[in-house]
N, C-alpha and C positions, 0 to 999 in steps of 0.2 A: 488617450493613454493606452499603451499596449500592456497585456498581461503575458508573461512567459511562464509556462508550466514545465518544470524540469522533470523529465520522465525517462531518463536514459540509464538508470541503475539496473544492475543485473540481479539484484535481490538474492544473493547467495544464501542468506540466512533463511529464506523461504523455499529453498530447494528441498524436495524435488518438484513442488507445484509450480515454481517460477521457471522451471526448465521448459515448460510448454506455454505458459501464459505470462506475458509481461505483467509485472507487479501492479501497475496502475490500471490494468484491465481486469483484475480480480474483482468478482462481484461483492459489493457491499449493499446489503438490503435489496438485493436483486438487480442492481445495475453497476456498471464498472465504476471503480473508485474515482477515476479521473472525471467521470461525468458529474459527480456530486460537486466537484470544484468548479467545473464549467458553469453549472446551473447557479451556483452562488455568485460567480463573477457576473453573469448576465443579470441577476437580480440587482446587483449594485451598479448596473449600467455600463459595465466593462465588457465589451463584446468583441474587441479585436484581440485575438488570442493566438499565440504561437506555442506549439508543443515541441520541445527539444527532446529527441530520443536518439537511439542508435539505429544504424542501418539494418541491424539484425532484428529489430522489433517494429517492422513496418505494419504489423498487424494492429498496432495502436491506431494508425491512420485509417486502416480498413474498418475497424470497429467503431471509431468515433466519428469518422467522416469529416465533412467540411463545416459542420456546426450549424447548418441552417435549421435543422429540426429542433435545435436547442436555442435558437435565437442569437447565434454567435457566428463570427467569421473565423474559422480555425485554419491555420496553415501549419506546416511542419518543417522542422530543420533536422536533418539526419547526420549524426556523427558516424564516421567510418570506423567503428570499433566493434569488437566481438567479445570482449571481456573487460572486467573492471580495471585491470592493470593498464589498459590502453586508453582509458577515459581521461579527459582533461580535468575532471572534477567540476563541481557546481560553479565555482568562480570562473574557471577556464571556459566552461560552456557559456556562461553569461557574457564573457568578453568576446568570444567568437560570434555569438548571436548578435550582440550589439553592433559589431563591425559588419557582419554579413547583411543584417537587415537595415543598417543605417539608422538606428534608433536615435532620435534627437528630441526625446520627450521624456517625461517621468515614466517610470516603468515598474509595474508590480510583478514580483517574482514569487512563485509558489511551488513548493515541492509537490510533485504529483502523487506522492504516497500519503498525503495528509487527509484526515477526515476531521472536521470540526463542526460544532454547533455553537452559535453564540458570537461568532466573529463577524463583525459588520465592516466590510471593506470600505463603505462610504465614510465611516468614522476614522479609519486609518488614513484615508486621503485628507480628511478635514484636519487631523492632527498635523500631518505633514505641512499643510498650507499655513496653519496657525503658528507653528513653531519655526517655519522656514527650515525644516530639517533636511539634512543631506540624505538621511535614511531613517525609515521607521520600520522597526522589527516587532511583529506581533508576538507577545510572550504570554505564557500560561503557567499558573502556579502548579507545581508537581505535588500530588498528594503523598507520594512516597519518595523520600530523599534518596533512596538507593538508585533511583532512575537518573540522577544527575550525570552518571557515567556515560549515558547514552546521548546527552544533548549539550549544547552550549547554554550557559546560564548567565543572567545579567543582574546587576545591581542598578536600580533606578534612583536618580536624585530628584531635585525639585522640578516639577512640571513634567516628569517622566523621562528626563534626559538620562541616557545610559552613561554611568560613570565608571563602571567596571564590567569586564566580560571575561569569562573563562570558557574554553572549549573542552567539553567532556572531562571535567575534573574528577579526581578520586573523591569518594564520598567524604572522607575526613578532611579534605582540602577545599571543599566547595564553599564559595563565598555567598551562594544564593541557591534557592530552589525555584527561581523564576526562569522557566525554560524557553529558549527560542523555538518557535513552532515551524520554522522554515517558510515564513511569509515575510517578504521584504519589499518595501516601497522605496525605490531609488529616485533621488532627484536627478534630473538629466545632466546637470553639471558634475555631480559626484560620479555618475556612471562613467564619465569620460576620464576620471582619475584612476579607475580600476586597472586598465591595461598597464599603466606605469607601475602600479603596486605589484602586479603579477610578474612583470619583467624584472623588477628589482629583486623580488624574492627568488626568481630563477637564477639570477646572477650570483646570489648569495648561497645557492645550493639548497633552497627551501621550496618545496612544492606547496604553495599556498592555494590549495584547491577547495578549502571549506569556507563557507560564509563566516564562520566563527573566527577564522584567521583574519579576515577582512575587518570584522568589528574590533578585534583586539588591537589591530594596527592603528585604526583611525579613531578609537574611542576618545582620546584626549586631543585629537587634531581637528575633528569635524563635529557638528551638532547631530549626534545620533540619538534617536528616541525609541523608547519601548512603548508599545501599546498593549497593556494588560487587558485580557478579556476573560469573562466568566463563561461557564458552559462546559462543553466536552471537547477534548482534543486527543487524538492518538494518530498512530501511523501503522503501516502494514509491514514493518520491518521483520517481524518474526511470526511464526505460526500462532503464538499466544496473543500477541498484540492484534493480529489480524482477526482472529476469532472473537476476541473480547470486544473489539470495536464493532464487528458485525452484529454481535448480540445487542449492543447499545443501539445501533442504527436500525435494526429490525424492530425494536420497541419504539423508536422515535419517528421512524418514517412510515406513514400509512401506506397501504392497508396492513393491519396486523395479520391477516390471513389472506393469501393469494393462491388460487389454484388454477392450473391450466386445464386444457381440454384432453379428453381421452384417458383420464387417470382412473385407476381401479384401486379403491381403498376398501378393504374388508370391513363389514359392518361392526366387527368386534374390535377393530383397531382403534387406538386412542390418538388423537391429534391435538397437541397442546400449543396454543398460540404463544408468540408469533411464529408463523411458518410460511414458507414459499414452496409450493409443489408444482413442478413444471409439467409440460405436456407428456402424456404417455407413461407417467410413473405408476408403479404398482406397489402396494403395501399389503402384506399378508395378514392373516388372522392374529388377533391379540398382540400385534406389534404396537409399539409406542413411538410416535414421531414428535419431536419438539421438547421443550420450546427452543426458540432461536435457531431453527434448522432450515436449511435450504436444500431441497432436492431438485436438481436440474433435470432437463428433459431425458426421459427414458430410464430413470433410476429404478432399482428394485430393492425392496426391503422385505426379507423373509418373515415367516411366522414367528411370533414370540420374540422378535428382536427389538432392541431399544436403540434409537438414534436421537441424541440430544446435543444441542449446542454445536452442531456440526454442519459442514458443507460437503455435499456429494455432487461432483461434476457429472457431465452428461454420460449416461450409460453405466454409471457405477453400480455395483451390486453388493448387497449385504445378505449373507445367508440366513438361515433360521437360527433362533436362540443365540444370536450374536449381540454384542454391545459395542456401540460407537459413541464415545463421549468426548465432546470438545475436540474433534479431529477432522481431518480432511481426506477424502478419497477423490483422487483426480479421475479424469475421464476413463471409462472402461476398465477401471481397476475393480478388484473383487476381494471380499473378505469372506472366508469360509464359515460353515456352520459352527456354532458354539465358540467362535473366536471373539477376542476382545481387543479393542483399541482404546488405550487409556489417554488421558488428556494431552492435547497438543501433539498428537502423532499424525503422520502423513503417509499416504500411499501415492506413489507416482503413477502417471497414466499407464494403463495396461499391466500394472503389477497384479500378481495373483497370489493371495495368501490362503493357505490351506485351512483345514478344519482344526478346531481346538488350539488355535495359536493365540499367544498372548503378546501384545505389543505394549511395552512399558511406556510411561510418560515421556514425551518428547522423542520418541523413536521415529524413524523414517525409512521407507523402502523406495529405492530408485525405480524409474520407469522400466517396465517389462521384466522385472525380477520376479521369479517364482519361489515361494516359500512353502516348504513341505509341511504336512500335518504335524500338530503338536509341538511346533517350534516355539521358542521363547526369544523375543527380539528386544534388545536393549541397546539404544544408540542408533547409528545410521548404517544401513546396508547400501553403500553407494557403488557406483560403477564409473569407469573412465568415460569421458564424453563420447568417444567413438563407438561405445557399446550400445548406446541408445539413440544417438543423434541421427544415425542413418535411418532407423525405423521411423523416427519423427519426420524426417525429410521425405521419405518414400511415400508416406501417407499424409497428404496435405490436410486431411480432415482432423489429424491429431492436433495440428497447430490451432491456437486460439487467438 
């Protein structure tokens, strides 16, 4: 059996961080998000893995490699796209891959931005065999009904068969809070029906590019099953979902505290677990780091500053008496003395924020933008692609 990991999205809701780093390569508990998926597949005995991504995100292949160190055989399929509007969508990518690779067996498809605990791929395979299902979709109960707008939701009948399916319904119209997690096990015969569905949709002027569209069409035509699982599941679609799942993962994935070499932490500083502190980091006097905080290689945190629930990429700098809560500083960005980043804010790579600046919740500053002292930022300070892309391309070290 092959596993296909769909990793071609451009993660526009995670910009500006995703402008430099493909979403699936963002660190979760200290390692790329996609690596967690690969490791879970390997533990289930599924080692033949294909990663589908775009030609502009080849750094995924560079970072993940051929899979040997993880006990897998990983190959790559690259779409010739550079933005979301050009993408064939998840269903289109699946069709292209199946044709390109000549897949003639059952196939497990996983969205590359997923993180889950408690999902047993072996049990998914067993359910498919037991029910002779055309498809099995792993589903998870949402704790908050308002989130149904972000996912497809299913109603399960006897034995777990999917009897109804909605794609991203309005809250007041939702028939269920049992969400599709982006994990699908396709029967090899059903896989061959999908190109006909896609072509028929195109003739009718419909772009059927979401797995939910597929499930809605076939729900009363083929035996489709849901596999509910307990535990934790989230994705990396937004700054908030990314940071919150990273908090969970840092508590769930040992070790609770990991420190690199050559770091300098003042004796008066407080480090609250779980934390990851990379090589060459420096933390000043009376600073507070953590919990659920990751400082990558060469980061600096000034005296009397607080950094909690946050991720600082390589070479990021926080001045003195500053506060960073539940936020992201991309590589070589800086936050000035006595400045404050409120929850789910982001600084793009190379951005420089002056002293006594306040960034309100969910604010963002694009790469290489400079913000003057005592500014107040609410919303996004973005730039056209040509204003930052050239700098990223000129310095290969910016790319992740």
